[in-house]
Structure formats: C-alpha cells, structure tokens
C-alpha positions as CSV (number, residue, x, y, z in Angstrom):
1,M,117.6,29.9,-79.5
2,R,114.7,28.8,-81.8
3,A,116.0,25.2,-81.4
4,S,115.6,25.5,-77.7
5,L,112.1,26.8,-78.1
6,A,111.1,23.8,-80.2
7,A,112.6,21.4,-77.7
8,A,110.7,23.0,-74.9
9,A,107.5,22.7,-76.9
10,I,108.1,19.0,-77.4
11,V,108.7,18.4,-73.7
12,L,105.5,20.2,-72.8
13,L,103.5,18.1,-75.3
14,C,104.8,14.8,-73.9
15,C,104.0,15.9,-70.4
16,A,100.4,17.0,-71.3
17,G,98.8,13.6,-72.1
18,C,98.8,12.1,-68.6
19,E,95.3,10.3,-68.8
20,T,95.8,6.6,-68.1
21,L,93.8,4.4,-70.5
22,P,92.9,0.8,-70.1
23,T,95.6,-1.6,-71.0
24,Q,93.7,-3.1,-73.9
25,R,93.1,-0.7,-76.9
26,A,89.6,-0.2,-78.1
27,G,90.7,-0.5,-81.7
28,D,92.1,-4.0,-81.0
29,V,88.8,-5.1,-79.7
30,A,86.8,-3.5,-82.5
31,A,89.0,-5.1,-85.1
32,K,88.0,-8.5,-84.0
33,R,84.6,-9.9,-85.2
34,M,82.3,-10.9,-82.3
35,P,79.9,-13.5,-83.5
36,V,76.7,-14.2,-81.6
37,G,77.4,-16.3,-78.5
38,S,81.1,-15.7,-78.5
39,P,82.7,-14.3,-75.3
40,L,83.1,-10.6,-75.5
41,V,86.2,-8.6,-74.6
42,A,86.8,-8.6,-70.9
43,L,87.4,-5.4,-69.0
44,Q,90.3,-4.9,-66.8
45,A,90.3,-6.6,-63.4
46,N,89.4,-3.3,-61.7
47,D,86.5,-2.7,-64.1
48,A,84.0,-4.5,-61.8
49,A,80.4,-3.4,-62.0
50,P,79.7,-0.3,-60.0
51,R,78.0,-0.7,-56.6
52,T,74.5,0.5,-56.6
53,N,73.4,-0.7,-53.2
54,D,70.9,2.1,-52.9
55,L,69.0,1.0,-56.0
56,P,66.6,-2.0,-56.3
57,R,68.1,-5.0,-58.2
58,V,66.4,-7.7,-60.1
59,G,67.4,-11.3,-59.5
60,A,70.6,-12.6,-61.2
61,P,70.2,-14.3,-64.6
62,R,69.1,-17.9,-64.3
63,V,71.7,-20.6,-64.2
64,E,71.5,-22.5,-67.4
65,S,70.1,-25.9,-67.1
66,P,70.7,-28.8,-69.5
67,G,68.9,-27.6,-72.6
68,I,66.1,-29.7,-74.0
69,N,65.6,-30.2,-77.7
70,L,61.9,-29.7,-78.3
71,A,62.2,-30.8,-81.9
72,S,64.2,-33.9,-81.4
73,H,63.7,-37.3,-83.1
74,Q,60.2,-37.5,-84.5
75,I,58.1,-40.5,-83.6
76,P,55.4,-41.5,-86.1
77,V,51.9,-41.7,-84.8
78,A,50.0,-43.8,-87.4
79,P,46.2,-44.4,-87.3
80,T,45.2,-48.0,-86.6
81,G,42.2,-50.0,-87.8
82,R,41.1,-51.7,-91.0
83,Q,41.7,-49.8,-94.2
84,G,38.7,-48.8,-96.3
85,P,38.3,-48.7,-100.1
86,P,41.3,-47.3,-102.0
87,E,39.4,-44.2,-103.0
88,T,38.6,-43.3,-99.4
89,E,42.1,-43.1,-97.8
90,P,42.1,-40.5,-94.9
91,L,45.2,-38.5,-95.9
92,P,46.5,-39.1,-99.4
93,A,50.3,-39.2,-99.5
94,P,52.0,-36.3,-101.3
95,I,52.4,-37.0,-105.0
96,P,55.4,-35.4,-106.6
97,P,54.4,-33.1,-109.6
98,Q,54.8,-34.7,-113.0
99,G,56.2,-33.3,-116.2
100,E,59.5,-31.8,-117.4
101,K,58.8,-28.5,-115.6
102,A,58.1,-30.0,-112.2
103,L,60.0,-28.2,-109.4
104,A,62.0,-30.2,-106.9
105,A,60.5,-30.5,-103.4
106,L,61.9,-28.2,-100.7
107,T,63.0,-29.4,-97.3
108,L,62.7,-27.5,-94.0
109,E,66.5,-27.2,-93.8
110,S,66.8,-25.6,-97.2
111,L,64.1,-23.1,-96.3
112,E,65.8,-22.2,-93.0
113,A,69.1,-21.6,-94.8
114,M,67.4,-19.5,-97.4
115,A,65.7,-17.4,-94.7
116,L,68.9,-16.8,-92.7
117,A,70.7,-15.7,-95.9
118,N,68.0,-13.4,-97.2
119,S,66.4,-12.0,-94.0
120,P,66.5,-8.1,-94.0
121,A,65.8,-8.3,-90.3
122,M,69.0,-10.2,-89.6
123,G,70.9,-7.6,-91.7
124,E,69.3,-4.8,-89.8
125,V,70.4,-6.1,-86.4
126,S,73.8,-7.0,-87.6
127,A,74.3,-3.4,-88.7
128,R,73.4,-2.3,-85.3
129,I,76.1,-4.5,-83.8
130,Q,78.6,-2.9,-86.2
131,S,77.4,0.5,-85.0
132,A,77.8,-0.5,-81.4
133,R,81.3,-1.6,-82.0
134,G,82.1,1.7,-83.6
135,Q,80.8,3.5,-80.5
136,F,83.0,1.2,-78.3
137,V,86.0,2.4,-80.2
138,Q,85.0,6.1,-80.0
139,A,84.2,5.9,-76.3
140,G,87.8,5.0,-75.3
141,L,89.5,7.8,-77.3
142,P,90.9,10.7,-75.3
143,P,90.5,14.3,-76.4
144,N,92.9,15.6,-79.0
145,P,95.7,18.0,-77.8
146,T,95.5,21.7,-78.9
147,A,98.3,23.7,-80.4
148,G,98.7,27.3,-81.7
149,Y,100.5,30.6,-81.8
150,V,100.8,32.9,-78.8
151,G,102.1,36.5,-78.9
152,S,102.2,39.3,-76.3
153,E,103.7,42.8,-75.8
154,I,103.7,43.2,-79.5
155,G,104.9,46.7,-80.5
156,N,106.1,47.6,-77.0
157,D,108.9,50.2,-77.4
158,G,109.0,49.3,-81.1
159,H,109.8,45.7,-80.6
160,A,108.2,42.6,-81.9
161,G,107.4,41.5,-78.3
162,Q,107.1,38.0,-77.2
163,Q,106.4,35.5,-80.0
164,G,106.0,31.7,-79.6
165,A,103.7,28.7,-79.5
166,F,101.6,26.9,-77.0
167,I,100.3,23.3,-76.7
168,G,97.5,22.1,-74.4
169,Q,95.8,18.9,-73.4
170,E,92.5,18.1,-71.6
171,V,93.1,15.3,-69.1
172,V,90.1,13.1,-68.5
173,T,89.8,12.2,-64.8
174,A,87.9,9.7,-62.7
175,G,88.2,6.9,-65.2
176,K,85.5,8.4,-67.5
177,L,87.0,6.9,-70.6
178,R,87.0,3.4,-69.0
179,L,83.5,3.8,-67.8
180,G,82.3,5.1,-71.2
181,R,83.9,2.1,-72.9
182,A,82.2,-0.3,-70.4
183,V,78.8,1.3,-71.3
184,A,79.6,0.8,-75.0
185,L,80.6,-2.8,-74.4
186,R,77.2,-3.5,-72.9
187,D,75.6,-1.9,-75.9
188,I,77.4,-4.6,-78.0
189,Q,76.2,-7.3,-75.7
190,V,72.6,-6.1,-76.0
191,A,72.9,-5.9,-79.8
192,E,74.3,-9.4,-80.0
193,R,71.5,-10.9,-77.9
194,E,69.0,-9.1,-80.1
195,L,70.7,-10.7,-83.1
196,A,70.2,-14.1,-81.4
197,A,66.6,-13.3,-80.8
198,M,66.1,-12.2,-84.4
199,Q,67.6,-15.4,-85.6
200,L,65.2,-17.4,-83.5
201,R,62.3,-15.3,-84.8
202,V,63.3,-16.0,-88.4
203,L,63.7,-19.8,-87.8
204,T,60.4,-20.0,-85.9
205,D,58.5,-18.1,-88.6
206,V,59.9,-20.4,-91.3
207,R,59.0,-23.6,-89.3
208,M,55.5,-22.4,-88.6
209,S,54.9,-21.4,-92.2
210,Y,56.5,-24.6,-93.4
211,Y,54.0,-26.8,-91.5
212,E,51.2,-24.4,-92.5
213,V,52.0,-25.1,-96.2
214,L,52.5,-28.8,-95.5
215,V,49.0,-29.1,-93.9
216,A,47.5,-27.0,-96.7
217,Q,48.9,-29.5,-99.2
218,R,47.3,-32.4,-97.4
219,R,44.0,-30.4,-97.1
220,L,43.9,-29.8,-100.8
221,E,44.6,-33.4,-101.6
222,L,41.9,-34.5,-99.3
223,T,39.3,-32.1,-100.7
224,E,40.2,-33.1,-104.2
225,S,39.7,-36.7,-103.3
226,L,36.3,-35.7,-101.7
227,A,35.4,-33.9,-104.9
228,Q,36.3,-36.9,-107.0
229,T,34.2,-39.1,-104.8
230,G,31.3,-36.7,-105.2
231,R,31.5,-36.8,-108.9
232,R,31.5,-40.6,-108.9
233,S,28.5,-40.5,-106.6
234,V,26.6,-38.3,-109.1
235,E,27.5,-40.7,-111.9
236,A,26.5,-43.7,-109.9
237,T,23.2,-42.1,-108.8
238,Q,22.4,-41.1,-112.4
239,S,22.9,-44.7,-113.4
240,L,20.6,-45.9,-110.6
241,L,18.0,-43.3,-111.5
242,E,17.9,-44.6,-115.1
243,R,17.2,-48.1,-113.7
244,K,14.5,-46.7,-111.5
245,E,16.3,-47.8,-108.3
246,V,16.6,-44.3,-106.8
247,S,14.5,-41.1,-106.9
248,Q,15.2,-37.8,-108.6
249,T,15.6,-36.3,-105.1
250,E,18.6,-38.5,-104.3
251,L,20.2,-37.4,-107.6
252,L,19.7,-33.8,-106.6
253,Q,21.2,-34.4,-103.2
254,A,24.3,-36.0,-104.9
255,K,24.7,-33.0,-107.2
256,V,24.4,-30.6,-104.3
257,E,27.0,-32.5,-102.3
258,S,29.3,-32.6,-105.3
259,D,29.0,-28.8,-105.9
260,T,29.6,-28.2,-102.2
261,T,32.8,-30.2,-102.2
262,Q,34.0,-28.1,-105.2
263,I,33.7,-25.0,-103.0
264,L,35.9,-26.8,-100.4
265,V,38.5,-27.5,-103.1
266,N,38.6,-23.9,-104.2
267,N,38.9,-22.8,-100.6
268,A,41.8,-25.2,-100.1
269,R,43.6,-24.0,-103.2
270,L,43.3,-20.4,-102.0
271,A,44.5,-21.4,-98.5
272,Q,47.5,-23.2,-99.9
273,L,48.4,-20.2,-102.1
274,G,48.1,-17.8,-99.2
275,A,50.2,-20.1,-97.0
276,W,52.9,-20.3,-99.7
277,Q,53.0,-16.5,-100.1
278,R,53.5,-16.1,-96.4
279,L,56.3,-18.7,-96.4
280,S,58.0,-17.1,-99.4
281,A,57.9,-13.7,-97.6
282,V,59.4,-15.1,-94.5
283,V,62.3,-16.7,-96.4
284,G,63.0,-13.4,-98.1
285,Q,62.1,-14.4,-101.6
286,P,58.5,-13.2,-102.3
287,D,58.7,-14.3,-106.0
288,L,59.7,-17.9,-105.1
289,P,57.6,-20.2,-107.4
290,V,55.3,-22.7,-105.7
291,H,57.1,-25.9,-104.8
292,R,56.0,-29.0,-103.1
293,L,57.3,-29.5,-99.6
294,E,58.8,-32.6,-98.2
295,G,57.5,-33.8,-94.9
296,D,54.7,-35.6,-93.1
297,P,52.6,-33.5,-90.7
298,T,51.2,-36.7,-89.1
299,R,54.6,-37.7,-87.7
300,L,54.6,-36.0,-84.3
301,P,57.6,-35.3,-82.1
302,P,57.8,-36.4,-78.5
303,P,55.6,-34.5,-76.1
304,I,56.8,-31.3,-74.4
305,K,56.4,-30.9,-70.7
306,Q,55.5,-27.5,-69.4
307,E,58.2,-27.5,-66.7
308,Q,60.9,-28.3,-69.3
309,A,59.6,-25.6,-71.6
310,L,59.6,-23.0,-68.7
311,T,63.1,-24.0,-67.6
312,Q,64.5,-23.7,-71.1
313,L,62.7,-20.4,-71.6
314,M,64.1,-18.8,-68.5
315,A,67.6,-20.1,-69.1
316,E,68.0,-19.6,-72.8
317,S,65.7,-16.8,-73.9
318,P,67.7,-14.1,-75.7
319,E,64.9,-11.7,-74.9
320,L,65.6,-12.1,-71.2
321,A,69.4,-12.0,-71.8
322,A,69.1,-8.7,-73.6
323,A,67.0,-7.3,-70.8
324,Y,69.6,-8.2,-68.2
325,A,72.3,-6.8,-70.5
326,R,70.4,-3.5,-70.5
327,V,70.3,-3.5,-66.7
328,E,74.1,-3.9,-66.6
329,R,74.5,-1.1,-69.2
330,A,72.3,1.2,-67.1
331,R,74.4,0.5,-64.0
332,W,77.6,1.3,-65.8
333,A,76.0,4.5,-67.2
334,F,75.0,5.4,-63.6
335,A,78.7,5.0,-62.5
336,R,79.8,7.1,-65.5
337,A,77.3,9.9,-64.5
338,R,78.7,10.0,-61.0
339,A,82.2,10.3,-62.5
340,Q,81.1,13.2,-64.6
341,A,80.9,15.3,-61.4
342,V,84.7,15.2,-61.2
343,P,86.0,18.0,-63.5
344,N,88.7,17.3,-66.1
345,V,92.0,19.1,-65.9
346,D,93.3,21.4,-68.6
347,L,97.1,21.6,-69.1
348,M,98.8,24.1,-71.3
349,G,102.4,25.0,-71.9
350,S,104.0,27.7,-74.0
351,A,107.5,28.7,-75.3
352,Q,108.2,32.3,-76.5
353,Y,111.1,34.4,-77.6
354,D,111.3,37.9,-76.2
355,D,112.5,40.2,-79.0
356,A,113.3,43.0,-76.6
357,S,115.6,41.1,-74.2
358,G,116.6,38.3,-76.4
359,Y,115.6,35.7,-73.9
360,A,113.5,32.5,-74.3
361,I,110.5,32.5,-72.0
362,A,108.5,29.4,-71.0
363,G,105.0,29.4,-69.5
364,A,102.6,26.8,-68.0
365,Q,98.9,26.8,-67.0
366,I,96.8,24.4,-65.2
367,G,93.0,24.9,-64.9
368,M,89.8,23.0,-64.1
369,P,86.2,23.9,-63.7
370,I,85.0,24.4,-60.2
371,P,82.0,22.1,-59.5
372,F,80.2,24.7,-57.5
373,V,76.9,24.9,-59.3
374,N,77.0,22.1,-61.8
375,R,77.8,18.8,-60.2
376,N,75.9,16.7,-62.8
377,Q,73.0,16.3,-60.3
378,G,70.4,16.0,-63.1
379,G,72.5,13.5,-65.0
380,I,73.0,11.3,-61.9
381,Q,69.3,11.4,-61.2
382,Q,68.5,10.5,-64.8
383,A,71.0,7.6,-64.8
384,R,69.5,6.3,-61.5
385,G,66.0,6.4,-63.0
386,E,67.3,4.4,-66.0
387,V,68.7,1.7,-63.8
388,I,65.4,1.3,-62.0
389,A,63.5,1.3,-65.2
390,A,65.8,-1.3,-66.8
391,E,65.5,-3.6,-63.7
392,Q,61.7,-3.3,-63.7
393,A,61.6,-3.9,-67.4
394,A,63.5,-7.2,-66.9
395,A,61.2,-8.2,-64.1
396,R,58.2,-7.4,-66.3
397,L,59.5,-9.3,-69.2
398,E,60.1,-12.4,-67.1
399,L,56.4,-12.3,-66.0
400,A,55.3,-11.6,-69.6
401,L,57.2,-14.7,-70.8
402,R,55.6,-16.9,-68.2
403,K,52.2,-15.6,-69.3
404,R,52.9,-16.1,-73.0
405,L,54.2,-19.6,-72.3
406,S,51.0,-20.5,-70.5
407,T,48.9,-19.3,-73.4
408,V,51.0,-21.1,-76.0
409,Y,51.3,-24.3,-74.0
410,Q,47.5,-24.4,-73.5
411,R,47.1,-24.3,-77.3
412,Y,49.8,-26.9,-77.7
413,S,48.4,-29.4,-75.2
414,T,44.9,-29.0,-76.6
415,A,46.1,-29.6,-80.2
416,A,48.3,-32.5,-79.1
417,Q,45.6,-34.4,-77.4
418,Q,43.2,-33.7,-80.2
419,S,45.7,-34.9,-82.8
420,Q,46.5,-38.1,-80.8
421,K,42.8,-38.8,-80.4
422,Y,42.1,-38.3,-84.1
423,A,45.0,-40.5,-85.1
424,L,44.5,-43.4,-82.7
425,D,40.7,-43.6,-82.4
426,I,38.5,-41.2,-84.4
427,V,40.0,-41.5,-87.9
428,P,40.3,-45.3,-87.8
429,N,36.7,-45.6,-86.5
430,V,35.2,-43.3,-89.1
431,Q,37.2,-45.0,-91.8
432,Q,35.9,-48.4,-90.6
433,A,32.3,-47.0,-90.5
434,L,32.6,-45.7,-94.1
435,A,33.9,-49.1,-95.2
436,N,31.0,-50.9,-93.6
437,T,28.5,-48.4,-95.0
438,T,29.9,-48.7,-98.5
439,E,29.8,-52.5,-98.3
440,G,26.2,-52.4,-97.0
441,Y,25.2,-49.9,-99.6
442,N,26.6,-52.0,-102.4
443,A,24.7,-55.0,-100.9
444,G,21.5,-53.0,-100.7
445,E,21.4,-52.8,-96.9
446,F,21.8,-49.0,-96.7
447,N,20.2,-46.3,-98.8
448,F,22.0,-43.5,-100.6
449,L,21.5,-40.9,-97.9
450,Q,23.2,-43.1,-95.3
451,Q,26.1,-43.7,-97.7
452,L,26.3,-39.9,-98.3
453,T,26.3,-39.2,-94.6
454,A,29.1,-41.7,-94.0
455,Q,31.2,-40.1,-96.7
456,R,30.6,-36.6,-95.4
457,T,31.4,-37.6,-91.8
458,Y,34.6,-39.3,-93.0
459,F,36.0,-36.3,-94.9
460,Q,34.8,-33.7,-92.3
461,T,36.6,-35.8,-89.6
462,N,39.9,-35.8,-91.6
463,L,39.6,-32.1,-92.2
464,A,39.2,-31.6,-88.5
465,Y,42.2,-33.8,-88.0
466,L,44.3,-31.6,-90.3
467,D,43.1,-28.5,-88.4
468,A,44.3,-30.0,-85.1
469,L,47.7,-30.9,-86.7
470,E,48.1,-27.3,-87.9
471,D,47.4,-26.0,-84.4
472,F,49.8,-28.5,-83.0
473,W,52.7,-27.6,-85.3
474,S,52.2,-23.9,-84.9
475,S,52.2,-24.0,-81.1
476,S,55.0,-26.6,-80.8
477,R,57.3,-24.6,-83.1
478,E,56.6,-21.5,-81.1
479,L,57.6,-23.3,-77.9
480,E,60.7,-24.6,-79.7
481,G,61.6,-21.0,-80.7
482,L,61.3,-19.7,-77.1
483,L,58.1,-17.8,-78.0
484,L,60.0,-15.6,-80.6
485,T,58.0,-15.0,-83.7
486,G,57.2,-12.1,-86.1
487,S,60.6,-11.5,-87.7
488,L,59.1,-9.2,-90.3
489,E,57.2,-7.1,-87.7
490,A,59.6,-7.0,-84.8
491,A,62.2,-4.3,-84.5
492,S,65.2,-4.2,-82.2
493,Q,64.9,-1.9,-79.3
C-alpha cells in the first residue's frame, strides 16, 4: 500500500512541471564567454521582437559604412626655408637621457597596453557584464516545486485519519520565462557596448595625454634653448659694455630678457610634470617614474574630412549602439509586462492512506488567480513609458553626438590649418629673419635691441607653433576615439 502511495506521488511530480522552456538552456549560454563584439546567443525563431505599433519608434541603427582610419599612416610636414645658426633651431630633437640610471623611452603602443591592463574602469564594466550574464541565467529558471505532508480527519473515531504527502508546481504561462530571458540578454548587449565605449575612452585618454606630454617635452627643450641663448646674450653684452660698444641700458635689457626666459623654463617644467602625472593616472600607474616618450608631434597624419568623421561616428559609436540596445530591452520588457497580466497556474497532487478504511486516496488541485482587479495595468503603463523614454534618449544622443562632433571638428580644423601655416610659412620665415638679423648684428648693421626682438619673435613663434600642435593632437585623437573621453570620470549607466 505504501509503495503504491510513493508511486502515485512520483507520477504527480512528473506531471506538474509542464512549463515549456526555450530549447537552449540559459546555463549553456552563460557558461560561454562573450567578448566584446562577438555575436550573442540568438533567441529561438519565435522570439522576434514584440510589436509595439502603438508606440513611437526611432530610426533603425545606421548601416555600417566602410570604416575610416583617422590615425592611419602619418605624413611628415617639415618646415622649409634656410636653416639658421645651430643654436637657434626651432624645435630641438628629443635627446635621450644620459647616465646609467636613464629610463628607456616609452612608445604610444606600450602606454595603451599598460592602460588596458590596469584600468579600473575596464574592470568595473567587465564586472557588470558578468552580473548581466548571471541575471540571464536566473531569468530562465522556472519556480521550484513544493512538497510536504498532508493529514486530515485525524482522531476521527479514534483513528489516525488520512495521512500522506503532496507535491505542487507553479506553471509559468504566456512565455514569461522566455521574455524575461530576452530582456536579460539585452542587458548583456548593453553592458558589452558600454565595455567597448569604455575601451575607446581609455585609449583616447592615453593618446591625448601622450601627445600632451610629447609637446610638453618639446616646449621644455625650446625654452631651455631660449634660456641658454639669453645667458649668452648677457655674456656678450657684458663684453661689449667693457669695450664701450653698448650702454648699461642694453645690458639691463639683456638681463631682464634672460630672467624672463628662466620663468618660461620653470613654467615648462611644471607643465611637463603635470602632463606626466595626468598620463600616469590614465594608464593606471600613478607612481610611474617620468620617462621620455618616443614620437614627433610635428609629423601630422592625413587630414580628416567632416563627412567621413560623421559617417564613422553614426555607424560605429558604441554610445549610440548601447542606446539602441536599451530601446530593444525596453520593448522586450514591455512585452513581458503585458504577459504578466496572464496568471500562472498552480498544480498540486496528493496521495494519502485512510487508516479507518484501509484505502489509498489520491487528490488533485488546480488553481490560478483571477485577473479581476490586478491586470498589471500599472506595470504595462510603466513599461510603455520606458520604451518611449529609451527611444527619445537614443534620438537625443544622436543629436548630441552631432553637436559634439561639430565643436571638436571646429577645434581640429582650426588647429590643423594653424599647424600647417606655422610649419610651411611662419616658422621658416621667422627662422630666416633671425638668421639675417644675427648676421647683420655681427656685422654691425643692427643694434642689440633689434637682435633681441628677432630672438624673442623667433621663440614666441615656435611656442605658438607647439600650442597649435597640442590643440591639433588633442582634437584629432578625440575624433579618432569617436568623441569618447574621460575614462576616469565616466560611469556606465
């Protein structure tokens, strides 16, 4: 008799779990690593996006066009014109540090690899992907069955009554598990696109900081050359004063100029230190000792056309891709909210032994909530609002990207034409003017004030050239990075 009761309980348990799950198990999907850019797990053929014809929709994501490499082969832009005296070269070439303790120069590639390996921002977003995968697994799991003891008519006529066990199962209806898994899958897609965006932010920050340090190195070398020239001018003027060829006023002017250039040297050193500290923070090693950087900031890449930059931005921006993924997530969540109005079914079966009659008794129950008052009206309205909000956010982001591109491209085009003009015309001309003035001063054709003015103009022009180069590299790297910067400030949404 008790064996028959156990057999009946097993049959009831097998009949209870009648929820049909998707063919592919969530655990199988979660067990696979999903790197950025790799295809995600596909839903079943009947898992098409829910229809929301009553809701406004944004345009479909842009069809990707052939990508342009904004940082492709660099073409040197060298100044032309006759060279001046050796001590008045416009931009001294980087000199490797001397001595046994000199540190090897760093390349841009090594700094990028260092940043990707050490970035806490990358680790943060990667952890969010792991969390989203766990949610994907959980979303596809059905409710656990329930089991327990049941007794009735205990003590009736002095008998033990009816003693037995029951087992029950909540059956999830209307494909809620499938829809929940679809929503969780979109969460993974959003997180992966945020990881791609964060990777671009890190790389762009490294590239911008790299060129900032590179230009700061050149600026320090230029100001040190200027200071050396100023000291030689003081010595030469002192010698001329002793021979009664110049006045005391000219010597004072030379000393003032020399002291002023020393201020420029100190400012350049502080600027270089600050740029290095920002670079070391971006690469994730704030205690990184100061190294020399390899590279030539005067070697400019090919020009960037605004139409190409806009096409690439709209086709490849991970920011925009994440926004469209949020739209799809909201649409699946809307479908899930509508499915929530369909109640689940509760099944329960029991098997008992009647002590009074000696018979085995089986029982069955089927129940479900009656959607009379609660039809998930508020949840459906909330989900509908989230769809509209996500679509409007994607449209807003597209306009914001166009606006940001316009601002950055204006900076880029201004700095590009300034850098070209300085390299091809202004720097060679001022270098030639300084050479002519120096030659005339040595021949007695020009006075000291004219020579001093020519030197000052020469160095000020080269400093302005470096400022233009710094603006050029900052804006061009931002364009190359699809306007994604601020890896240490940005947080994933």
